[in-house]
N, C-alpha and C positions, 0 to 999 in steps of 0.2 A: 480839373476834369473837363474835357471838351464837351461841346453841345451834343454830339452823337452819343458819347458815353453816358451823359446825364439822361438822355432819352431812353437809352437801353436800361439803365438802372431803374428809372421810373416805371418802365413797362414791366420789368421783372417784379418790382414791388407791388404794382397794381395787380398783377396776376396772382401773387402770393396772398394778397388781401382778399381777392375774390374767391380763391380756393378755400380760405379759412372761413369766410362768411357763409358760403354755400355748404361747406362741410358742417358747420355749426347747425345750420337750419336742418340739414338732413339728420343729424344726430338727435335733434329734438322732435323728429317725426314729421317735419314739414316736407312737402314736395314742391319743387319749383317748376311750373309750367310756363314756358316763354309766352304762351298765348294768353293765359289767365292770371299769371303772377304766382304768388305764394298760396299754396293750398294747405290749409291748417288741418291737423289731425282732429278726429272727433274728440271732444273734450268732456271727460268725466272729471269729478273733483280730484281723483287720484292722478289722472293724466295731467291736470293743470299743476298739481304739486310737483310732478316730475319735470314739467317745463320750467318751473321756478327752481328746481333742484340744482341746476348748473349755477345759477346766480347765487344760490345759498352757499354752495361749496366755495365759490370764489370769495363770498363775503366772510365766511368763517376763516378761510385761509388768510385773507388780508387782515383779519383781526386776531390772528393767533397769538401775537405778543400781548395785545390788550387782555385777551382771555387768560393767558398764563399768569400775568402779573396780578390781575384784579379778581379772578374767580375765588381764590382762597379767602380773601378778606370780605367778599360780597356774599359768599355762599350762605353765611348764617342768616341773611335777611330773607332767604327763601324758605318755604315751609316743607317739612316732611309731612306725610299723612298723619302721623301721630300728634302733630302740633295743632291740628284743626278740629274744632268742635263746631259742626254745622249750625247748632242752635245758638252759638254765641258770636258768629261772624258779625263784625261791626266795622263798616268801611270808614276810612278817613282819607282825605285828599291832602297831598303835599305838592305844591308848585315847585318844579325843579329849576334851579339856577345853574347857569353854565359854570363849568370848571369846579364842580363839587363832587363829593363821593356819590351824592344822589344822582348826578348826571351820569356817572359811570354805572350806577345800578340800573338806571333807565336803559342805557345802551346794552348792558348785559341781558336784561330781560327781553329786549327786542330781538336779540340774537337767538332766542329760543323759538321764534316763529318759524314755521315751515316755509313761509313765504317771506322773502326779504322785504323789510319795511322801507318806506320812503324817508328822506331826511326832512321833508317839508319845504316850505317856501315862504319867504316874506315874514309876516308876523307869525310868531310861534309861541305856543304855551304847552309845556310838557308837564304831565301829572303822574305821580306815583299814587297808587291806591293801596293803602295799608289796611290790615286787619287789626283793629285796636285791641282785640282780645289777646292776641299773641305777638303783636308787632312784627308780623311777617307780611311779605308782599303778596297782595291779591292779584294785581295787574297794573297796567299802564294805559294811558291814552295821551294823544297829543293833537292839538289843534293848530292849523296853519292856514295861510291864505288859500282860498279856493282857486281853481283854474278859471280863467276868464270866460272861455267858451265851453259850455256843457249843455247840450241840446235839451235833455230831459228836464234838467233843473230850470233852464230859461223858459221852456214851454210851460212848465207847471206854474211858474210865477207870472208869466205872460208879459214880460217887460220888453221894451225896445232896447236897442243898443245903448242909447244915451241914458236910459233909466238904469240899466245894468251898470254902466260906468260910474254913475253917481252913488249907487246903493249897494253894490257888491261888498263894500266895506263892512256891512252889517252881517255878513255871513262868514263863517269859518268852516274849514273842512277837517274832519277827524281822520288824519292820514295814518295814525297808529291807534289801535284800540283792541284790547283783549286782556285775558287773564293768563297767568302763568301756572304751570303745574304745581301742586295737584288741584288748585282751585278750578282749573278749567274742566276737570272731571265732574265737578259739582255745578256746572253751568255758571261759573263765575264770570264768563264772558258776557252773559246777559246782564248781570249786575253792573259790570263796568260799562256796558253799552248804554245803560240808562243815565250814567253820571254826567255826560256833557250837557244834558238837559236838567241842570240842577241850579239852585239859587246861588250856591258858592261859585260855580263856574261863571255864571252871569256877572256876579259881583267882581270876581277876579279880573275878568276881561275889561270891565269898566274902569277898574283901578289902573289897569295897564295901558289901555288904548283909547278910552273915551275922549281924552283931551290931547291926543297925539296928532302930529302933522304927517300926512302921507309922504313917503319918499318920492313917489312918482308924481302925484297930483299937487304936492306942495300946499295942500288944503287941510284944514281941520274940519272934518265932516261930522264930528261929534258922534262917532260910531257907537252903536249898541249891539251886543251879540243877541240877535233875535232869531237866528236859525243856524243850524249846523248840518252840513252834508257829510256823507261818507259813501264808500262803495265797497262791495265785496270783492275779494281777490279770487274767489273760487266760483264765479258764476252766481247762481242763486244762493242767498245767504240763509244759514240756519240760525244765526245769532240775531240779525236785525228784523227778520220777518216775524210777525206776531209779537213784537217787543212792546208789550202793553202791561201797565200796572193799573189796576182798577179799570177805569174807562179811558185812561190817558195813553195815547200812542206816543212812544218815545222815539221811534223812527217809522216813517212810512215809505213804501217803495214808490219810486218815480218811473222806473223802467230800466232799460239796459243801455250801456254804451255800445258803440258800433264795432268794437274789437280791433281798433287801430292803436298803435303806440310803439314803445321801444323796450318794454320790459324783457322781451325775448332776445335782446342784444346785450350780452354780458359786458362787464367792465373791461376785460382785456381787449375785446374787439372794439369797444368804443374808444379806448385809449389809442389803439392802433389807427382807427379812422381819424381821430383828432390829430395824431402825430402826422398823418398823411396830409391833412389840411394845413398844418403848420409848415410843412415843407413846401407847400404850394403858395405860402404867404397869405392864406385865407384869413380874413378878419375874425371869423367865428372862433378860431382855435384857441385864442387867448383872451377872449372877452367874456368873462364869467363873473357877473355881479348881480345884485338884486334887480338893477335897472334892465338887465338883459332878459328878464322875464323867466317864467317857469318852464318855458319850452326851449331853453338854450340847448339842452342836450339833444332834443329832437331836431333842432335846426342844424346842429353839427352833423348828425347822422345823415340827414337829407342832403346837405351840401356835399358830404363825402360820397354818398351814393350817386349823386348827379355827376360828379367828376369821374366816377368809376363806371358810369353807364348802367347803374342799377336803378330800376324804377321804384317808385314809392310803394308798389304793391308788396314789397318785402317788409313793410311796416304793418301789414295786416296780419296780426298774430291770431286773430279769431277768438280770443277770450273776451266774451262780452260780460262786463261787470255790472252787477245790479247796483243802481244808485238809490240812495235814501236821503230823506231830509227829516230833521227834527226841528220843530218850531217851538222856540223857547217862549215866545210871546203869542198870545192868542190872536193878536192883530198883526202878526208878522207879515202875512202876504199883502195886506193893504198898505203897510208901510213900505215894503219892498217894491210893490207895483206902482202905487200912486203917490208915494212920498207923503203919506198922511202925517199931519202935524201932531196927532195924539201920541203921547208917550207909550213905549212898549207896555202892554198889559201882561205882567208877569205874576199875577195873583195865583195862578195855578202851579207855579214852580214849587217843587218840593225841595227840602234840603237833603243833604247826603244821608243823614240818619234815617229820615223817613223813607227814602228810596231803598236804603239797605234793608230795613225791616220788611218792607213789602216784597222785595226780591227774595229774601230768605223764605218767606211764607209761600211765594208762588213757585220758585224754581229750586232753590238750594236745598231746603229741608226735604221736599219730596224726592229729589234726586238722590240724596244721601241714603234714603231708605231702600232704593232700588239698585244703587251702584255703590258698593263699599270698596271698590278697588283703589279708591284714593288713599285708603288707609295704608296700603303697602308701598306707596311712593316714598322714595328716599332721596337724599341729596346726591347720592351716587348716580341715581337715575337722571338727575338734572345735569350732572357733569357729562354724562354720556351724550347729551344733546350737542355738546361742543366738541368732544374729543372722540366720540364713538367708542369710549371705553369707560370703565368705572374707576373711581378714585380708590 
């Protein structure tokens, strides 16, 4: 192929990519103004779910074989309404190991979310939350390395760049957290939301990471899990706000993100942008490892947009997520900010059983008295979340 033919081919391909990108944004309700960039639609929670809906459809489609093969054998671990006695719900944690049926169950549960979940980054701990009364799954949560730059978190702690670099190792981010049906009807999400701030999670983290060497820093910083962050996918959170048992706050709001990112760019378009970079011989296209950082995907998109003449304004999706922090140690901020030599003060941490009992009394039992629709939930209803049909 001569040089002229190559240029013509590339121009046609770039035009096709641009048409697809702008068409996708238009379908999602965005308006592109050459003067101001991407104008986001007004976002209610239902509208945000619709924005995530395209990603969710792609995710279910990409996992159709996994669902077909695994759902029949995993379905018995989910509850029907008739399996639940709100007075006897008793949570138990199980740490998930890779390449096990529990890992498949965690993945299956995450596919029930209306918003696609992240895969996490760096250090990761995944948990199943079981109901010991019936051995059914209440929910899941996962902790991973937090993003390096997060303005509302960094402002709350008040640290410098060097302080953050040295002590961010003591924070994890709950990138997946919630309950599955029908426990979600009973506010099971609030129960699960309290569990990252538990004695068992603190101890499990220490067993796994307290004596480990960082991949990037090559240092053993003797990390302790003294704080967990998370963010709401749907703007203001109904789960994390007022998440309090007795006088203890399990998460507190720090404010909102700016509404920039790449969630509104689905996998098919991302893969097309990455393929385009690969054809150009760009180094980002095939460098994807832990050392490349959590923003590898964003850097790929920005690089492709730059080559295509698209401004960064198209990364302004307008969905401002509420950010929360849970302090496992009462002296968490002094350790994070000042590097205090005192050990983490975890005397106020409750164990899973204590948290479960308090959550039942505060949320689950009262909800069961006003909302009995959980009783009619069946496993066929669960299957419909994957196949849009009943078994």
